[in-house]
N, C-alpha and C positions, 0 to 999 in steps of 0.2 A: 720847219711846222710841218711838212710833207710825211716826217714818222710819224708824229701822231695823231695822223690823219688817216696811214695808212693804217696804225693797230686797233684803229676802229671795227676793223671789217672782222666779221665772224673766222674765228680758227682758235684752237687748243695753243697753240706754243706759238712763237714768233725766235727767229734767227736774226741777231743784232749784229751790226759791226762796232765797236767803240768808238767809233770816228764817223761818225755819216758825214752828208754833203753840208745838210743843215743845222743842224746840234749833234752835239754828243752821246750817244747811243743809250749813255749809263743815265741820263736825264729820262731816255723814255724807258728805262726801266724805272725810275722810280714815278714816272707816270702810271705805268704797269699794275704797279704793287699798291698807288693807293685808292687808283679806280674798279680794283679787280679784274682787270684785262687779264689774259691769258699769258702763260707761261711765258718766261725769257731765256733764250741763251744767244749769249754773246761773245763775241770773239774779237781777240784784241791780240796786235802783233807780238806785245811781250804781258809778263803778268802783273805789270807796276801798281791795276787798278782793278786788277779780281777779287781782292780781300773786299773793296769798296764794294763792287759791283754785285758779290755773292752776299751781301751784310744789308743791301738793298733791293733781296728778293729773286737776284737772276738765277736759273736754276743749276747755271756752271758757266764757265769762263774757258774756255780752250781757246792754244793762241795760235794763229798763222804758220804755216798752212796748216787745215785742219781737213780729216777726208771724212767720208761715209763712216769705217768703223768709229771715230771716236765720235760723231754724234749719237752712232746707235745707243747708246744707253742711256745718256740722259732724253731721248727723244721717248725711248721704251717705258720710263719711270715716268714719265709725263703722261703717256698715255695709261698707264695704269692707275695715276692718282683719279684723271679722270675718271674712270669707268669707278673706282668706288674714293672717293675722298674721305669718306669719315677715317679708314684706315691708314690713308697715307698725309693726313693732316699733322702739323708738327704739335707735338705731347705737350701739354702744359706740367707745370712742376707740378704738380699733386698725382701727376702720372707716375713719375719717375720715382715714388717712394713702393712702388711693390715691389715685392719681393722675388728677387729669381733664386728660385729652385728651394725656398723657404728660408731662404738666408736675404739680409739686405744690407749692402754694403753702405763702410763711413763714408767712401771717399768717392768725391763728383765732382765734374770738372762745371765752371761755368762757361757759357758760350752764346752765341750768340747765334738769331736768326730771324732775318727779316724785322728790325730793331725789339724784336724781344728775348729777355734773359731767361735763360733754362740753367736747370743742375742740373746735371745728365750725369748717373750713375755708370759707373766706368764699365759694370757688368754687359752693360745694356750697348758699348761702342762695340763696331764692328771695326772701324779700323782708323788710323790716324794720320794726315798726308801734312806734310810742310808746304806752306802756300805765302813766300816772301817771310814776312815779320811777322804772319798769322802759324794758325795750323788751322786745317780742316778735319772735325770730325763728323766722321760717317756714321750716323744709324737706321739700320734701314733704308730708304729712299732719300731719307734727310740729312742735310749738312748744316753743321753750326758753326760759328766759326770762331776761333780764342786767340787773342792777342796773347800768344807764347813762341817757344821756338820746341821743333821735334825733340832736339838732342836734351833738354831737361826735361821733358814727359816722359822720354826714354826710362830715364833714370827714378823717376816718379813716380812708372808704371811698371817698375821692373817683377815685383813682388807678385803681379795682378795678371800673370801670365799673358802681359806684352810683350812682344820679340819684332826684332828689325826685318824685312823681309826685301826694303832697300834703302839706299841712302836715305830718301826722304819719305818714308812708310814704313810705321809701328800697325803690327795684326795684334787683334785679340784672336787669342788659340783660342777661349773657352767658348767664340762664336762659330771655328773651323767645322764644318761639315767631315769633309776630309781634305786631304792632300796627295796631289800624283807627281811622281816625279820625271823629271823631266832629263836634257841635255844636261852638264857640268855643273850636277849637282842641284842645278833649280828648281823651286818647287813651284807647283801651280795649288793655290789654297781656295777651294769651293766655302762657301761663307753658308751658315744656314739659310741668310736670307737670298741664295743664287747666285750674288756676287764672285763672280773668279778673279782672284787677283797672282799674278805670278813672279814672283822674285826674280829679281836681275841678276844675281849674282850665286854661287854655291852657299845654302843657308845652312849651319849645324845650329840643331835646334836641343834647347838643354831639359832632357829628359826626365831626369832626378826632379827637377824644379815643376816639371810639367804631371809626374806621379802627387806630386806635395799637393797640389793644385785639385787634384779626383778627390781628396781624401775629405 
């Protein structure tokens, strides 16, 4: 119960261990979500409970050992959300029907955020990463959970500008502001949202398909 008592202290963000001394950290996350308490970052020894924690409202789930650099992004996003709550709130289903560049995609991905289902237009997705038996769909500062494999999604999204940049990550090239060349053929992609993603290995983009998508 000490963990539940502690979260009543005023703060914007809680950093929780997945296995606390008196109760599972996931129970605290559920408590925070239900009681509209501050956001929570959970830290675990492995990723086996990551999907469950993210589904129940955790902001992020880094694995141990985790340093300050790994925590910087979720902390910054939480700060932005607190400063502008309306801009960062999860978008309702109707918001995903808006046109992008005066066109509407027929392809949508159903995914979950805090026990609510959303039908996400793929052109609004920044990138997708594997998370065990699930994938995390990133849209701005929001994360949505979907029961799927990154390999299957790569095939499904191949013709709508999604490319591999890591073994566990797909990026939407339509959301890229610019890319920088790094050593050994790697690239650093900066998205329109400001997020920076670095490829692990040499990336060979299919320029022909990129040109077709711009027409």
